N, C-alpha and C positions, 0 to 999 in steps of 0.2 A: 120577957125573956132576954137574957144577956146577949144572945146571938143577934137579936134584932138591933140592939144598940151598936154592936160591933159592925154589923152590915151598914148601918147609917153612917157611922164614922168612916169606913172605907169608901163608901160612895161619895161623901163630902170631899175627901182627899182626891178621889179620882176626878171629881167635877172641877176642882181647883187646878188640876193638871190638864184640863180640857179633854178629858177622856171621851166625853160625849162627841167630840169632833175627831179625835185621832184613833179611838177604839170604839166606835159607835155600836158595833154588834155586841161586844162584851158588856158595855155599859148599859145598853138597852135591855139585854137579857138579865143583867143583875137587878135592874129597877123592876122589870116585869115579875121576876121570881120573888122579889121582896114584897111586891103587892099581893101576889098569889098567897104568899106565906102569911102575910098580915090578915088577909081575908079568912084563911083557914084558922088562924089563931082566934080571930073574933067569933067565928062560927062555933069553935069548940067552947069558948068562954060563955056562950049564950046557953050551953047545955047545963044540966045539973052536974055538980062537981064529980059525982061518981060515974058519969057517962062520958066525961071528957077524955080525949086521946090526942095528945100533941105530937105524936110521932111523925105525922105527915107534914105538920107545920115545921118541925125541926129539920126534916129532910129538905124541904124546899128552901128554908133560910140558909142552910149549909151550902146549897147550890148557888143561892144568891151571893153569898160571901165569896165563894170561889170565883164566880163571874166578875164580881166587883174588884177582887184582887188582880185578876188577869187584865181587866180594863186599866187599872192603876199602873200595873207593871209594864204593860205593852204600850201605853200612851206615849211614853218618852221615846221609845224606838220608832213608833209610827210617826211621831211628830217630827223626828229627824228625817225620816224617809220622805214625808210629805214636803218638808222644807226643801230637801234636795231636788225633788221632782218639780216643785214650784219654781225654784231658781233656774232649773234647766229649761222649763218651758217659757219662762220669762226671758231668758237669754235668746231663745229661738225666735220669740216674737219680736224682740228688739232688733234682731238681725234682719228680719223681714222689713221692719220699719226703716232701718238704715238703708236697706237695698232700695226701698221706695224713694227715699230722699236723694239717693245717689243716682238712680236710674229711672224709676217709673215716673218721678215728678216731672220729667222732661216729656213724657208721653202726652199726646192730645187725648186725655181720658174724659169720659163722661163726668158730669158734675157729681152724680150719685157715687161713682166709683171713688172720686177724690174724698167725698164725705165719709165713705166707709173707712178709708185709710186714716183719715183724721180722727174719726170716732175710736178706731183701734188704738191710735197714739194716746188719746185722752183716757181710755179705759185702762191702758197699761200703767199710765202715771198714777191713776187712782188706785189701782191694784197694788202697786209698789208702796204707796203711801199707807194703805191699810195694813200690808204685811209688816212694815216697819213698826206699826203700832200694835202689832200682835193680833189684829183682827183677821185671822186666816180665812174665815168664811167670806167676808167681804172681798178679801184679796183674790180668792179663787173665783168668786162670782164675776168680779170685774175682769180677771184674766180671761175667763171663758167668753165673756161678752166681746172682749177685744179680739180674741182668736177667731170668733165666728164672723165678725164684721170684716176683718182683714182677709179671711178665707174667701168671702164673697168677691172682694176686689181682686184678689190673686187669681181666682178662677176666671174672671172675665178677662184680665189682662193677658194671662197665659194663653187662653184660647185665641185672643186676637193676635198675639205675637206668633203663636204656632202657625196660623194662617199666613201671616206676613212672611215668615221665614221659609215658607214653601218655595220661595224663589232664590234661596241661599246659594244653590249650586250655580245658578246663572250669575249671581253677584260675584261669586268666586272666580268664575271664568272671565268675567269683565275685568276684575282687578288684576288677575295674572296676566292677561293680554296687555293691559295698560303698563304694568311694571316692565314687561318684556320689551314693549315698544320704547320705553325710556332707556332700557339698557342697550338695546340695538342701535338706537340713534344717539346715545350718549347725550340725552336732552332731558328737560324737565317734563314731568307729568303730574297731574293733581288727582288724588283719589279722595272723594268726599264720602264719609261714613255718617249716615243720618242718625243711627242710634246713638253713637258716641258724640255726635255733634262736633266732629272733628274733620279737618282737611289735612291730608297727608301729602306733602310735596315730596316727590321722588326726583332724584338726578342720577343718571346713569344706572338705573335699576335699583338704587339704594335709597332709604328713607333719608331725606335731607332735613325736613322740618315739619312740624305739625302746628295747626292753627285751630282755634275755637271758631265755630261757624254757627250761624242761625239761619232758620228756614221759614217757609210759609207755615202758618199756624196748623194746617192740616197736613203735616209733612209725612206722616206714616202712610205708606202706600204711594203708588205712582201717581203722576199727574193725569187726570182724566180729560179735563176740558178747561177752557178759559174761565177764570174767575173762581176756581175751586180752592184757591189758596194752598195748593199742594206743590211741592218742589218735585220735578221729574226725576226719574231714575233711568240711567242709560249711559251709553258711551258717547261723549260729545267732544267738541273741540272749540277753542277760542276762535271766533270769527272777526272780532273787532275789539280794539281797546279804545276806551273812551275816557276823556277827562270830564271834570265837572260841567264844562260848558256844553258837552254833547250828551250828558246823562243827568238825571234828576238826583244822582248821588255823587259822593266824593269818589271819583274814579270808578270805572266799571269795565268788565270784560264780558262781551256778549257771547253766548253759546249758540251752537247750531240746533237749537230745539225750535220746532220738531224736526227730528231726523227721519229717515225713511221708515225705520222700525216704529217710531212714535206714530207716524201717519197711518201705517198698516194696522196698528193695534187700535187707534182711534176709530178707523173705519169699521173694523170688526165689532168693537163695543157698541158703536151707534147702530150697526145693523142688528145686533142681538138685543137692542133696547136698553142696554146698560147706560147709555148716554142719550139724553133727549136730542131730537134732530135740530132743535133750535140752538144747540150749543156748538161753539167752534172749538178748534183745538188749542188756540192761544199761541203765545210766543213771547218774545222779548225777555227771555230768561238770561239773567246775568249773574256774574259774581261781582258784587259791589261793596262799597264802603258804607259808612254810617251805621255799622253794626257795633257789637260790643255791649248790647243792651242786656244780655243774659236771658232773653225770652225770644220765642219764635214769632216774628212779626211781619215778614215780607209777604208779598203777593204770590210767591212761589220761587223767588230768587234765593241765592246764597249770599249772606251778608257777613262781613268781617269788620273789625274796628278799622278806622282810617289808617292807623299805624301799620296794621298787618296787611291791608290791601296795598299799601305802598310797597311792602316787601314783595308780594306776589306779582304785582304790576311790573316790577323791575326784572323779574326772572321769567315770566311767562310771555309768550308771543303768539301772534295769530298762528293757528295750527297746533298749539299745545294741547295735548290730550286732557280731557276732564271727564272722569268717570264718577258717576253719583250712584251709590248703592245704599240699600237699607242697612247693611252691616258688613263689616270686614271679618267678623268672627261669628261662629255658630251660636245658636240660641242657648245650647247647654253650656258652652264656655262662658257666655255672657252672664248667665244666671248663676254660675258657680263662682 
């Protein structure tokens, strides 16, 4: 029958336009109806000629042609829609990865979390390569794999940060008090932001200069005990300035850690069992040189490059306030 040839011709055209990918419902319906029509045609042909009735086969093949034409005509529009959706999702995933490299990469994350981010990055690259070659199925598959793995990492990091930022109001209060002290005394004060890895030097209540800083490798969270490789959080002051002869580093300024609040919190944590009784509170926290490594490497101190520690050393004195907080901006502002 002529209609069968016409249907095959349209299906072939639709296939070349990837209608099976961009208009799968119409394309599958066309193929299914073609098969039913062919079965009905063959069934009628097996009968004696005077018993044959091809009306049902014609009805089904006409429906198959209609579905094939819909698949062919809609595939172009659907293709453009899917391309637009793919490009938008790719852009969002790339933004997440950029955010990771700008921010999350500094966090002391689990190895598996870092692997999830790196897998997501690789999957995105493979997805884009497949898309550029016209392999939309592989492109979408790799994109979805990347989105899944990055979502795992994001969920863990965001939960960790949400818990960490529960102390944000306290940090805000510390920072405001420190800046006010600088303004009232017309003096210097240093605010250290762990998340940003920045030291903000204030003079007379106004920002004077900022510095890149490095911490202990377990810097997220307060220091709990000696040897935990964490940098403490709190309001401190310089108690002593040391040159290289007195310090193991190129110049250093010792802080009054542990202060009264640190001691009270340590006692409470040890009593509750958060800290083993064999652990001590620690001390010897300094702002010192030998930094500029681009990684967190200290045993809990704050490190700057020798050039920058020279600048701070010349401006800060014994008694200069030094406030260390997790962040000077809220989590929502940070992530946005």
